[in-house]
C-alpha positions as CSV (number, residue, x, y, z in Angstrom):
1,C,38.2,4.1,21.1
2,K,41.5,2.3,21.9
3,T,39.6,-0.6,23.4
4,H,42.2,-3.0,21.9
5,L,45.2,-1.4,23.6
6,G,46.5,-3.2,26.7
7,T,49.5,-2.4,28.9
8,R,53.2,-3.4,28.8
9,N,52.6,-5.9,31.6
10,V,50.5,-9.0,31.1
11,D,48.9,-11.4,33.7
12,Y,49.5,-15.0,33.0
13,R,45.7,-15.7,33.1
14,M,45.1,-12.9,30.6
15,K,47.6,-14.3,28.0
16,R,44.8,-16.2,26.3
17,Y,43.1,-12.8,25.3
18,V,46.3,-11.2,23.9
19,F,46.5,-11.1,20.2
20,R,50.1,-9.9,19.8
21,R,52.6,-7.4,21.1
22,T,53.7,-4.2,19.4
23,V,57.2,-3.0,18.8
24,D,56.8,-0.7,21.8
25,G,56.0,-3.6,24.0
26,I,52.2,-2.9,24.4
27,H,50.0,-5.9,24.3
28,I,47.1,-5.9,21.8
29,I,43.8,-7.4,23.0
30,H,41.9,-9.8,20.7
31,L,38.7,-7.9,20.0
32,G,36.8,-11.0,18.8
33,K,37.2,-12.5,22.3
34,T,36.1,-9.1,23.8
35,W,32.9,-9.3,21.8
36,E,32.3,-13.0,22.8
37,K,32.6,-12.1,26.5
38,L,30.3,-9.1,26.1
39,M,27.6,-11.4,24.7
40,V,28.1,-13.9,27.6
41,A,27.9,-11.0,30.1
42,A,24.7,-9.7,28.4
43,R,23.1,-13.1,28.7
44,M,24.0,-13.3,32.4
45,I,22.4,-9.9,33.0
46,V,19.2,-10.8,31.1
47,A,18.9,-14.1,33.1
48,I,18.2,-12.1,36.3
49,E,14.5,-11.3,36.4
50,N,14.7,-8.2,38.6
51,P,17.3,-5.7,37.2
52,T,17.7,-4.0,40.6
53,D,19.4,-7.1,41.8
54,I,22.4,-6.2,39.6
55,I,25.1,-3.9,41.1
56,V,27.3,-1.9,38.7
57,A,30.3,-0.5,40.6
58,S,33.1,1.8,39.5
59,Q,35.6,3.5,41.8
60,R,37.5,4.7,38.8
61,P,36.2,8.3,37.9
62,Y,36.3,7.6,34.2
63,G,33.7,4.9,34.6
64,S,31.3,6.7,36.9
65,R,29.2,8.4,34.1
66,A,29.2,5.2,32.0
67,V,28.0,3.2,35.1
68,L,25.1,5.7,35.7
69,K,24.1,5.7,32.1
70,F,24.2,1.9,31.9
71,S,22.0,1.6,34.9
72,Q,19.6,4.1,33.5
73,Y,19.0,2.0,30.4
74,T,19.1,-1.4,32.0
75,G,17.5,-0.8,35.4
76,A,20.6,-1.9,37.4
77,N,21.7,-0.4,40.7
78,P,24.7,1.9,40.2
79,L,27.4,2.4,42.8
80,A,29.7,5.0,41.3
81,G,32.5,6.5,43.4
82,R,33.8,5.1,46.7
83,W,32.7,1.6,47.6
84,T,31.5,1.5,51.2
85,P,33.2,-1.4,53.0
86,G,30.7,-3.9,54.2
87,T,28.0,-3.2,51.6
88,L,27.7,-6.9,50.8
89,T,28.8,-8.4,54.1
90,N,27.8,-6.1,57.1
91,Q,24.1,-6.7,57.6
92,I,23.9,-3.9,60.3
93,T,24.6,-1.1,57.9
94,Q,21.7,0.8,56.2
95,K,23.4,0.4,52.8
96,Y,23.5,-3.4,53.1
97,L,22.7,-5.0,49.7
98,E,22.1,-8.6,48.6
99,P,22.6,-8.6,44.8
100,R,22.6,-11.5,42.5
101,L,25.2,-10.1,40.2
102,L,28.1,-7.7,40.5
103,I,29.7,-5.8,37.5
104,V,33.0,-3.9,38.2
105,T,35.0,-1.6,35.9
106,D,38.5,-2.6,37.2
107,P,39.3,-5.6,39.4
108,R,42.3,-3.7,40.9
109,T,40.6,-0.5,42.0
110,D,37.3,-2.4,42.8
111,N,39.2,-4.9,44.9
112,Q,37.1,-4.4,48.0
113,A,33.9,-5.1,46.1
114,L,35.4,-8.3,44.6
115,K,36.5,-9.6,48.0
116,E,33.0,-9.0,49.5
117,A,31.3,-10.7,46.5
118,S,33.5,-13.7,47.0
119,Y,32.4,-13.9,50.7
120,A,28.8,-13.7,49.7
121,S,29.1,-16.1,46.7
122,I,28.0,-13.4,44.2
123,P,29.0,-13.9,40.5
124,V,31.2,-11.1,39.1
125,I,31.6,-9.6,35.6
126,A,34.7,-7.4,35.3
127,L,36.3,-5.3,32.6
128,C,39.9,-6.6,32.6
129,D,43.0,-5.1,31.1
130,T,46.1,-7.3,30.3
131,D,47.6,-6.7,33.7
132,S,44.4,-7.1,35.8
133,P,44.3,-9.8,38.5
134,L,41.5,-12.4,37.8
135,E,41.0,-13.6,41.4
136,N,37.2,-13.9,42.2
137,V,36.3,-12.8,38.7
138,D,33.8,-15.2,37.0
139,V,33.5,-13.5,33.6
140,A,36.4,-11.3,32.4
141,I,35.7,-9.0,29.5
142,P,39.2,-8.3,28.0
143,A,39.5,-4.6,27.1
144,N,41.3,-1.4,27.9
145,N,39.8,-0.2,31.2
146,K,42.1,2.8,31.6
147,G,40.6,5.1,28.9
148,K,37.3,7.0,29.3
149,E,36.3,6.3,25.7
150,S,37.0,2.6,25.9
151,I,35.0,2.2,29.2
152,A,32.1,4.2,27.7
153,L,32.0,2.1,24.5
154,L,32.0,-1.2,26.4
155,Y,29.1,-0.2,28.7
156,W,27.2,1.2,25.7
157,L,27.6,-2.1,23.8
158,L,26.6,-4.1,26.9
159,A,23.5,-1.9,27.5
160,R,22.5,-2.2,23.8
161,E,22.8,-6.0,23.8
162,V,20.8,-6.3,27.0
163,Q,18.0,-4.3,25.4
164,Y,18.2,-6.5,22.3
165,L,17.9,-9.7,24.3
166,R,15.1,-8.4,26.5
167,G,13.1,-7.5,23.4
168,T,12.7,-3.8,24.3
169,L,14.7,-2.9,21.2
170,P,14.4,-4.8,17.9
171,R,17.6,-5.9,16.3
172,S,16.5,-4.4,13.0
173,Q,16.5,-1.0,14.6
174,A,19.6,1.0,15.5
175,W,19.8,2.3,19.1
176,D,19.3,6.1,18.9
177,V,21.4,6.7,22.1
178,M,24.9,7.9,21.1
179,V,28.0,6.5,22.8
180,D,29.1,10.1,23.5
181,S,26.5,10.3,26.3
182,F,28.5,7.5,28.2
183,F,31.8,9.5,28.0
184,W,33.1,10.9,31.3
185,R,33.3,14.7,31.1
186,D,35.8,16.7,33.2
187,P,34.1,19.4,35.2
188,E,36.7,21.9,34.4
189,E,36.4,21.1,30.7
190,L,32.6,21.5,30.9
191,M,33.0,24.9,32.6
192,A,35.4,26.1,29.9
193,Q,33.0,24.9,27.2
194,E,30.1,26.9,28.9
195,E,32.3,30.0,29.1
196,M,33.2,29.7,25.4
197,D,29.5,29.3,24.5
198,Q,28.5,32.3,26.5
199,G,31.4,34.4,25.0
200,Y,30.4,33.4,21.5
201,G,26.8,34.3,22.3
202,D,27.7,37.8,23.6
203,N,29.8,38.5,20.5
204,W,27.2,37.3,18.2
205,G,24.5,39.3,19.9
206,A,26.5,42.5,20.0
207,Q,25.6,45.1,17.4
208,Q,28.2,45.4,14.7
209,Q,29.7,48.9,14.0
210,P,28.8,50.2,10.5
211,Q,31.8,50.2,8.3
212,Q,32.9,53.5,6.8
213,S,33.0,53.7,3.0
214,W,36.4,54.5,1.5
215,E,34.9,55.5,-1.8
216,G,33.4,58.7,-0.5
217,G,35.5,61.9,-0.5
218,A,36.8,62.2,3.0
219,G,38.7,65.5,2.4
220,G,35.9,67.0,0.4
221,D,38.3,69.1,-1.9
222,N,39.9,68.4,-5.2
223,W,43.7,68.5,-5.2
224,A,43.8,70.3,-8.6
225,D,41.5,73.1,-7.3
226,T,43.6,73.5,-4.2
227,T,46.9,74.0,-6.1
228,A,45.3,76.4,-8.5
229,A,44.0,78.6,-5.7
230,A,47.4,78.6,-4.1
231,G,49.0,79.8,-7.4
232,A,46.5,82.6,-7.7
233,G,47.2,83.8,-4.2
234,D,50.9,84.1,-5.0
């Protein structure tokens, strides 16, 4: 899912997670360290008794579906879409929350959430690309946070590990939820798919026209008889 592909730029604090650099100048992320950080993050999530005290935020559209699915399987509180300023600091608002853990998809786009978490002393887990700033991030999971497949895969792995650690899913058993359900789907793409399905259904249901047989005598007359009759007339 291109999880290992970073960017051309690299933050000096993310250099420890970079494996090497390609000829094109793209930095490759060390997937072994990505896995280690996923395990650390899963243990942090399991350590919190009440799952609703965990906020999973994503202002990036590609991560919105993955965040909602992750929250469905782990019991966390999803905040997909725009982050309302003051969610963690302004106690007057109706949407004021006091979580014990914050998970963000991108430290750069979710900058407002990170800043508020630092004011409220809330630990933060973040999916960080090679060029992501690490201010106010406690656990950085090094991975490609630009692609929809990569984000979906990371949240799927995290949700599976959390269920393993909680004991709701035995490790001897494979998780029957497919990673495809975490993928972000473009609304226009979905509409096009539905139209195609309907079109195929109409064509399939339509009654096929019976084919005419070429073997039957279409003219009904024999060529030899016709020429003989023409000669007799002369």
